[in-house]
C-alpha positions in Angstrom: 3.7 9.2 81.5 7.4 10.2 80.0 8.2 6.1 79.7 5.1 4.9 77.8 5.3 3.7 74.3 2.3 3.9 71.5 2.5 0.4 69.6 1.8 0.4 65.8 -1.7 -1.0 65.3 -2.1 -3.7 62.4 -4.3 -1.4 60.4 -1.3 0.6 58.7 0.1 -2.7 57.2 -3.1 -3.7 55.6 -3.3 -0.1 54.0 0.3 -0.7 52.5 -0.2 -4.8 51.6 -3.4 -4.0 49.4 -2.2 -1.5 46.7 1.2 -4.3 46.4 -1.3 -6.9 45.9 -3.0 -4.3 43.2 0.0 -3.7 41.5 0.8 -7.0 40.7 -2.5 -8.3 39.3 -3.2 -4.9 36.8 -0.2 -6.1 34.6 -1.4 -9.5 34.3 -4.8 -9.2 33.7 -3.7 -6.1 31.4 -1.4 -8.6 29.5 -3.8 -11.3 29.2 -6.6 -8.9 28.0 -4.2 -7.6 25.6 -2.8 -11.0 24.3 -6.5 -12.2 23.8 -8.0 -9.0 22.2 -4.5 -9.1 19.6 -5.5 -12.9 19.0 -8.8 -12.1 18.2 -7.5 -9.0 15.8 -5.2 -11.1 14.1 -7.8 -13.9 13.3 -10.4 -11.2 12.0 -7.8 -9.2 10.1 -6.4 -12.6 8.0 -9.0 -14.8 7.8 -10.4 -13.0 4.8 -7.8 -13.2 2.9 -7.0 -16.9 3.8 -10.7 -17.7 3.0 -9.8 -16.1 -0.3 -7.2 -18.3 -1.2 -9.1 -21.4 0.0 -11.8 -20.3 -2.6 -9.4 -19.8 -5.5 -8.2 -23.5 -4.6 -11.5 -25.0 -4.6 -13.9 -26.0 -8.0 -15.9 -23.5 -8.8 -19.4 -25.6 -8.6 -18.7 -26.9 -5.0 -17.5 -23.0 -4.2 -21.6 -22.1 -4.8 -22.8 -24.4 -2.7 -21.3 -21.7 0.1 -19.5 -23.5 3.7 -16.2 -22.8 2.5 -14.2 -21.7 5.5 -10.4 -22.1 6.1 -9.7 -25.6 3.7 -10.9 -26.1 0.0 -14.1 -29.1 0.0 -12.7 -29.8 -3.7 -9.2 -28.9 -4.2 -8.1 -27.9 -7.9 -5.8 -25.9 -9.5 -8.6 -25.0 -13.0 -9.0 -21.5 -11.6 -5.3 -20.1 -11.9 -5.2 -22.4 -15.2 -7.9 -20.1 -16.3 -6.0 -16.9 -15.0 -3.0 -18.2 -17.1 -4.8 -19.6 -19.9 -4.2 -16.3 -21.8 -1.0 -16.1 -23.6 -1.2 -12.3 -23.0 -0.9 -12.1 -19.2 2.8 -12.7 -18.9 3.4 -9.6 -21.1 1.2 -7.6 -19.1 2.9 -8.9 -15.8 6.3 -7.5 -17.2 4.4 -3.9 -18.3 3.1 -3.9 -14.7 6.4 -4.6 -13.0 8.2 -1.9 -15.5 5.5 0.8 -14.8 5.6 0.0 -10.9 9.4 0.5 -10.5 10.3 3.4 -13.1 7.0 5.2 -11.5 8.2 4.6 -7.6 11.4 5.8 -8.8 11.1 9.0 -10.5 7.8 10.0 -8.1 10.5 9.4 -5.1 13.6 11.1 -7.0 11.5 14.2 -7.9 8.9 14.4 -5.2 11.9 14.6 -2.8 14.0 17.0 -4.7 10.7 19.5 -4.7 10.2 18.9 -1.2 13.6 19.7 -0.2 13.2 22.8 -2.3 10.0 24.5 -0.7 11.5 23.3 3.1 14.4 25.9 2.8 13.4 29.1 4.3 15.6 30.7 2.3 13.4 30.1 -0.9 11.1 33.5 -1.6 9.0 31.4 -3.2 8.5 28.4 -1.5 4.5 29.4 -0.1 2.9 30.7 -2.9 4.4 26.9 -5.1 3.1 25.4 -1.9 -0.1 26.6 -2.2 -0.6 26.0 -5.7 0.6 22.2 -5.1 -2.2 22.1 -2.6 -5.0 23.2 -4.5 -3.9 20.5 -7.2 -5.2 18.1 -4.1 -9.0 19.7 -3.9 -9.3 20.6 -7.7 -9.5 18.4 -10.4 -9.7 19.1 -14.2 -11.9 16.0 -15.1 -11.6 12.8 -17.0 -12.1 14.5 -20.5 -9.7 17.3 -20.1 -7.4 14.9 -18.8 -7.4 12.5 -21.8 -7.2 15.6 -23.9 -3.9 16.5 -22.6 -2.8 13.2 -22.7 -3.1 13.6 -26.0 -1.6 17.0 -27.0 1.5 15.4 -25.0 1.6 12.8 -27.5 1.2 9.9 -24.7 -1.5 8.1 -25.5 -0.9 4.6 -26.4 3.1 4.9 -25.5 4.7 3.1 -22.0 4.9 6.8 -20.8 1.6 7.6 -20.4 1.6 4.9 -17.0 4.9 7.0 -15.7 4.9 10.9 -16.3 1.5 11.6 -15.1 2.4 10.2 -11.6 5.9 11.8 -11.2 5.1 14.4 -8.7 2.3 13.9 -5.6 1.5 16.8 -4.2 0.5 14.8 -0.7 4.0 12.9 -1.1 5.4 16.3 -1.2 3.9 17.8 1.4 4.8 14.5 3.5 8.3 14.2 2.9 8.7 18.1 3.5 7.3 17.5 6.7 9.7 14.9 7.5 12.8 17.1 6.0 11.4 20.1 8.8 12.6 17.3 11.9 15.8 17.0 10.6 18.2 19.3 12.2 19.0 22.3 10.8 22.8 22.3 11.9 23.7 19.6 9.8 22.9 22.0 7.0 25.2 24.4 7.9 27.8 22.8 8.7 27.8 21.5 5.3 27.4 25.0 3.7 30.6 25.8 6.1 32.5 23.2 4.3 31.7 24.2 1.2 28.9 22.1 -0.2 26.0 23.1 -2.6 22.6 22.4 -2.4 22.8 19.5 -4.6 25.2 18.0 -2.8 24.0 18.5 0.7 20.5 17.1 -0.9 22.4 13.6 -2.1 24.8 13.4 0.8 22.4 14.3 3.8 19.0 14.8 3.3 18.4 11.9 0.9 20.1 9.6 3.1 18.2 10.9 6.4 14.9 10.4 4.5 14.8 6.5 4.3 12.0 5.6 6.5 9.4 8.4 5.2 10.9 6.9 1.4 10.2 3.6 2.5 6.7 4.7 3.2 6.0 7.2 0.3 7.6 4.1 -2.0 5.0 1.5 -0.6 1.8 3.6 -1.5 3.5 4.9 -5.1 4.4 1.1 -5.7 0.7 -0.3 -4.7 -1.1 2.5 -6.5 1.2 1.8 -9.6 0.6 -1.8 -9.5 -3.2 -1.7 -9.2 -4.0 0.6 -11.8 -6.3 -0.3 -14.5 -8.2 2.3 -15.4 -5.5 4.6 -16.9 -4.5 1.0 -19.6 -8.3 1.1 -20.2 -8.6 4.9 -21.3 -5.3 5.7 -22.8 -3.7 2.0 -23.9 -7.0 -0.2 -24.6 -6.5 -0.3 -28.5 -2.9 -1.5 -28.2 -2.4 -5.0 -26.7 1.0 -4.8 -26.2 0.5 -2.3 -23.5 -2.2 -3.7 -21.2 -0.9 -4.4 -17.9 -1.7 -7.1 -15.5 -4.5 -5.3 -13.4 -6.4 -4.5 -16.6 -6.3 -8.4 -18.2 -7.0 -9.4 -15.0 -10.4 -7.3 -15.0 -11.5 -8.2 -18.4 -11.0 -11.8 -17.1 -13.1 -11.5 -14.5 -15.9 -9.5 -16.6 -15.6 -12.4 -19.4 -15.9 -15.0 -16.0 -19.3 -13.1 -15.3 -20.4 -12.8 -18.5 -20.2 -16.3 -19.4 -22.1 -16.7 -16.0 -25.0 -15.0 -16.6 -24.6 -16.5 -20.4 -23.7 -20.1 -20.4 -23.9 -20.6 -24.0 -21.2 -17.9 -24.6 -17.6 -19.1 -25.2 -15.2 -16.9 -23.9 -12.1 -18.6 -24.6 -10.6 -18.7 -20.6 -10.9 -22.4 -20.4 -15.2 -22.1 -18.7 -16.7 -25.8 -18.8 -19.4 -27.4 -17.5 -19.1 -29.6 -14.6 -17.0 -30.1 -12.0 -14.2 -27.7 -13.9 -16.8 -25.1 -14.1 -15.5 -21.9 -13.5 -17.3 -19.3 -11.6 -17.1 -15.6 -11.0 -16.6 -16.2 -7.1 -14.0 -18.8 -8.0 -12.3 -16.8 -10.8 -12.3 -13.5 -8.6 -10.6 -15.1 -5.6 -7.6 -16.4 -8.2 -7.5 -13.0 -9.9 -7.2 -11.2 -5.9 -4.3 -13.6 -5.2 -2.5 -13.1 -8.2 -2.4 -9.4 -7.8 -1.8 -9.6 -4.7 1.1 -12.0 -4.0 4.4 -9.2 -5.6 3.1 -6.6 -3.1 3.1 -9.3 -0.3 6.6 -10.4 -1.3 8.1 -7.0 -1.3 6.3 -5.6 1.9 8.5 -7.6 4.9 11.4 -5.9 3.7 10.3 -2.6 4.0 8.1 -3.3 7.5 10.8 -1.3 9.2 10.8 1.7 7.3 7.1 2.1 7.1 6.3 1.8 10.7 8.9 4.7 11.5 7.6 6.6 8.3 3.8 6.6 9.9 5.3 8.5 12.9 6.4 11.4 10.6 5.6 14.8 12.3 4.0 12.8 15.6 7.2 14.0 17.8 8.8 17.2 17.5 11.8 18.2 20.1 
């Protein structure tokens, strides 16, 4: 009885082998499904913009027939010639660039200073002031009071009506303040021990460490300022020299739709009948491409900061 040995059966070996096979197949299946899903997502995301470019390069009368997908059927530059036919388009482009750059720089600088001030626990008025800014996100005076405010400030028909109202943003302030809260307080305390004041701490420590969130906010502010046209329509429509690119493109699109509904009206944007006819669909596509290209050129340089900035407040140690 003492010399008897029990030999292991084959069952445990099979039980160990199956999980190993499954563990090898799971990453392959997951990576295959993930790759196919991402390819479909990229196609769905890029197709509308690619189709817009194709429509903008296709003859307007041919576009009406439909069936334009990823390659122009009748290639033409006539749509872009109509967009740039007006001599005011280049001046409006410069105005849009100037307002975008100034609005972005001033909004980043002033909003970050405000966010740093309201993030300091020793500042006794930080809670009531923060509450006041939050209320502005929910309650708005309206269009007419806003117009009279710009009039009383003598900003009507001036370039600064594009810049001054957008210098501070309550939402951006809250986002930046949240990010500043993730910066270790020991950095500020060590700077104070070395004799640095609040302004020096802000310039030398806080502002450089806020690059990811500032890049995110800069992209939001720049896109908003670049795409804005309603303020030009309300405040500076009587002064052509202050017109923005988006407002000029909006007027061009409106005139193309009016000309399409009444072909006997000449609108001066180069619309002709026949092979080179400009239609609202084709001019809308060309306008979309012209308005989007500057932002698309800037985005790749800010992408790495933009991805980091989106994670603001998601992880705290």
